[in-house]
C-alpha angles and dihedrals in degrees: 000000000000105000103167140012126199119189146101126300104251099172144356128208115153123282091010134068127193109221119196108212109182093321098321116107115217119195106215125185111218136181115255091252089062093039092055092048096051117117123245123285112290093023121121121254138171119216126190106221143204115203118211120194117193133169091260103028149021112216133185119208117195136201135183093208130055093221091056092054092047092049089049091052092050091049095052091052088068116096111252095018113106130183093270092053091047090050090049091052093050090047091053099040133031117235089254092052091048090050092049091049091051094045092050094036092234107166089175092071092054095045089061089068111092111253095023115110129189095266093048091048091052091048090050092051091049096046098041097047106119094352104092092073116164094011092065105021095114093049096050097038097050119075109257102235093164091056091049091049091050092049090050091052091049090049089053090058103262116135123241094259093053091047092050092049090051091049093053091067094053126097115251094241098047118134123239100253094042090045092053091050092049093045092051090048090051092048093050092061 
């Protein structure tokens, strides 16, 4: 019903933003990725929205990126996953990370998100496989060098935290062998 809002940021209080659209203030719940990318108070912004009407509430969810909104819509179609859980997932994982977790069937990545247990993570992986389409096409089509680098570091005895810290310093387009060398060099410091 309400697909997009364009206005000025009137207030911010995680995970909600108050958007002034020609004198009307809309409270919009957003994932943390969108919240962190919002402009300063008083600045213009356009949010793609998803409007949820329930018996006891009417809630607007907003997203800066089309792929985030599409992933959100796919998530809420899953039995047992409501809008708050979907928002939590998109706050904890980027769309690309979610796509990689689904493509590689890695429940461990999803369980790290607050509110997602092992059974929910397994259901998400099962239900989302092959359904996220355009929202995650780049993540599932491209080889996942970062995942391979992380697996190599874990196999070498580094813990997950150390592996993640080493991955942060790598370029996005690094190859697996070069990435492992650079990560090991970073970890040896």
